[in-house]
Every structure is written in C-alpha cells, then in structure tokens.
N, C-alpha and C positions, 0 to 999 in steps of 0.2 A: 246838557242832557240829564245830569244828575239832579239839577234843580227841577226839571220837569217831572222826574220820577217822584221826587219828594213832594211836589205839588199834588200829585195823585194821592200820595199817602195822606196829605192834609185833608183832601176831599173825603177820603174814606173814613177818617178818624176825627172829623171836625165836630161831631155831635156827641151827646151823651148816650144816645140810643144807637146800638150797632146793628148793622144789617144782617139778615139771615136768609133762610129759605134756600132754594136750589138755584144757584146762579146760572147753571147750564140751561135751565128752562126759560130764562128771560129772553124776550125778543125785543127789548127796548133799546138795544145797542148792537151794532154790528162790529164793534171793535174786537180785535183778536184777544183771546184770553191769555192770561199769564198762567203758566203751568207749574203747580207745586206738587211734588211727588214725595211720598213717604218712603223711607227705607226701613224695613222690618218694623220694630216697635218704636223707632225714633220719630220725633216730630220735626226733624230737620227736613229741608226741602231745597229744591234747586230752582232758581229763577233767573233766566238770562236778563230779564228786564230790570232787575234790581241788583243782583250780585255783580254783574259786569259793569254797571254804571255808577254804583255807589261805593264810596270808600270811607265809610263812617267808622269812628272809633267807638264801637258799642259792643256789648256782650250780652248773651242771652242767659239770664239767671232765673230759672223757673223751677225751684225745688218743690213747689206745690202743684205740679202739672196735673196730677191725678184729680185733685180737688177742683182745680181751675177748669179742666175739661168737663166735669160734671156741671159746673155753673154755666159754662158755655153752651152745653146741650140744652139746659133749661132756658137760657136766654134765646137760643135759636128757635126753640119750640114756641115760646111766647111771641117772638117776632114773626114766625111763619103764619101763625093763626090769628094774630091781633095787629101788631104794628104794621107789617107789610101790607095787608089788605086795606087798612085804614089809609096808609100812605098812597096806595094806588088809587083809592077812591078820591082822595084829596086832590091828586094831580089830575084826575079825570074831570072833576067838576070845577076846578079853579083855573081861571085864565092865567097864562104864563106871566103876564105883567103883574098880576095881583100876587101870585106865588113868589115871584122874585122880590117884589116890594115888601111883603111880609117878612121874608128872610132877612132883608136889609134892616127892617125895624128891630128884630131881635139882635142882629149883629151890632146895631147902633147902641142898644142897651149894654151890650158886652164891652163897649169902649170904656165904661167906667171901671170895669175890672182891669182892663188893659192899663188905664191911667194909673191906678193905684199901684199895680205891680211895676210899671215903668219907674215910678218914683222910688219904690222900695229898692230897685236895682240901680238907682242913680242914672237912669237913662232919660235925662231931662229934655233933650231934643225930641226924642220919640214921644215923651209925655206931652210936650207942647203940640206936636202934630196930632196926637190922638184927642187931646182936649179941643183943639180947633175943629176936628172932624165931628166930635160929639155936639158941640155948640151949633155949628152950621147945619148939620143934618137934622138935629132936633128941632130947629126953627124953620129955616128955609126949605129943608128937605122933608118937612111934614112928618116929624118924628122918626126920620130915617128911612121913610118909604122910598125916597130918592137920594142917591149918593151925590149930592151937590159938591161936597168937599173934595171929592176926587177930581172933579173938573176944575177945581180952584187950586190944584197943586198940592193937595193933602191926601196922599195915597193911603190906603188901608194897609196896616202892617200885619205881620203873621199872627200877632196876638200874644199876650202875656197872661200867665196865671201864677198862682202862688206856688205850684209845684215847680215851675220854671225859676221862680225867685229863690226857692230853696236850693235848686240845682246851681243857680248862679253863685251862691255862697258856699258851694262845695258839698252840699248834702247829697249823698249817694241815693240812687233810685230804689235800691233794695230789691227784694224778690218781685217778680211779675205777679200780678193779682187780677183775676177776672171777677168783676163785681156783678151781682145780680142786677139785671135791667140796664145798669150804666155801662157795662162792657169793660174793655181793656183798661188797666191801670197798673200802678206799682205801689209798694208799701209807702213810698214818699208821696206819690201823687194822689192816692185815694183820700187821705184825711185833708189834703189841701183843697179838695173840692168844697169842703165846708166853709173855708175862709172865702173862697171865690163866691160862694152862694150868698154869704152875708154882704159882700160888696155889691152884689147885683141889686139894682133898685126894685126888681120884682119882689124881693123878699120883704120889702117895706109895706106891701099891700096888706092891710089888716083883714080884709074879706078873704077867708081861707078858700072857699069855693072859687072865687074869681082868680085868686093867686094860682091855684092848682090848674085852673083852666088855661091860664097864660103859659104856665110851664108845659102843659100838655100840648098846646099849640106850637110852642117852640120845638118840642121834641118831634112833633108831627112834620113840621116844615123841614127839619133836619133829616128825618128819615126819608122824606120824599126826594130830597136832593141826592140820596145815595142809591136810588133805584137803578139808574143807568150804569153806575159804577160796578154793580154786581156782575155784569157780563164780562168784566175784565180779568176775572180770576176763576180758578177751579182747583179742586184737590182738597188738601187738608186746610180747611178754613180756620181752624184753631191756630195752627202754626202761622198762617198768613196774617191773621189779626195781631197775634203776639209779636211777631218779628217786625212787621211794618210799624206797629205802634212804638216799639222800642227805638227803631230807627228814627221815626218822626220826632219822638220826644228828645232824643239826643241832638237832632238837628236844630230843634227850637231852643234848647238850653245853650247850644253853641252859637246861637244867632245866625244859623245858616252858613257857618264857616266850614265848607267842605272843599276838598281839592277836586278840581274839575280838569280832567285830562283831555276834554274834547274842545 
C-alpha cells in the first residue's frame, strides 16, 4: 500500500510543470479526494491516505514558506489561465494512443539522464538495464513511441537525476524551494536541474525555436497527464505539493526502501 501511495506521488510530481486550478471543479475523475486541512496559520495537514500508510524518514524544512507561497500563487495563476487550458485542449484533440506514445518518446530521451546518474552512483546493473531500454526503444520502438524494451524484460526504473546522485553521496536537501514555473524543489535539487538539462539530448539542438518547441511539448504532455490526478486532493495545495514532494524525493534517494506493514 505504501508503494501505491508513493506511485501516486510520482505521477503528481513527475514533470517540471506543476498542476493548478481548482481540483474540486474537475469532472475528469470520480476517485475520492484526499483531504488536507489547515490548522490556524500552520501549513500542516492531515491525510489518512498518506500519513497512515507511509513511514518515511523525512522532515519538513520550509524556512522560506512566505516567499514560497507567493511563488506558488504566481505559478497557480499561470497554470490556471495558460497551462491547464492548453493541456485540456491537447487531450481533447489528441488520440490517446498518440498522447501516450509522445509521452514515451520524451521518457525515452530521459533515459540518457538516468544512465549518466546510474553510473555516477555506481548502479551498473541499473545502468545496463536503462542503456538497453534506450537502444531498443530508440530503434525498434521508433524513437520510444513504443516501449518494446519492457516486453523484452527491461522494465522502466523510477528514474535518476543529479539531485538524487548528490543525495546518494550524503548531500542534504536543504530548505524547500518553490521555483517559478518549474514548481517544487529544494536547495539541493534546484541547481541539479541544470546538470540534468545538459545531459538531455534536447539541449544539443542548435535551432533555439525548435529546441524550445520540444521542451514546450514535453511540458504540455506532462501537464496533460496530471489532469485526472487533480481530483484526488483538496485543501491547502501548497502544503500538499510541498509535503508529497519531500516524501517522494526521500523515497527516490533511498531507492524505494520503505517499511511496509501491510
């Protein structure tokens, strides 16, 4: 059950662009909502779906909460009036098979980031798996549109990034940080994005408009994937994103090593 809840966290935080808008107004999913309730001026909340099922060793360190909430409000406004309508339009006009295929294409490009960080962490077996996935899906899978490697016994891993690599070597995450447009992060993870960006083959495209168009398409497909997940929560969205982000990051740094009482 804990792993299921963490999978939900991964879906919600898998992209660079975070979701926004009013989750209570969404009719795209009938799943029950997770309730997050504020007490006085505190950003703490109660969630039976997570608090009772997860037992992760993580702490909330948010000394810049006032600043972070302002950035979150800015991001939420941009999302409500720009990203979310675009994502809805994209889902409306794009067949599911095409939408899922394009998502896999961008995921396949991300395998190169995974491989580099696998090697930096000495995870050679995982690096071999991810290299095989990239080579097979890039060729037989038509650039990753089809996940042929998974059917051949090379499953997709949770993913690695430079922030996780730093965490692997004991670098603390530091204060929580809400980034404009990019969403939840920490003082450790935020600059690590630059390294991962340089490892991404998209950054090698010399044509700036084409490169930005690809980055935009990647963000759009990610945002579209989050539309249904919005109906799963309500209440203090800032606290929700912060706490579940920190839980998810700790889970990834620890390679999913959590105690399961179920």
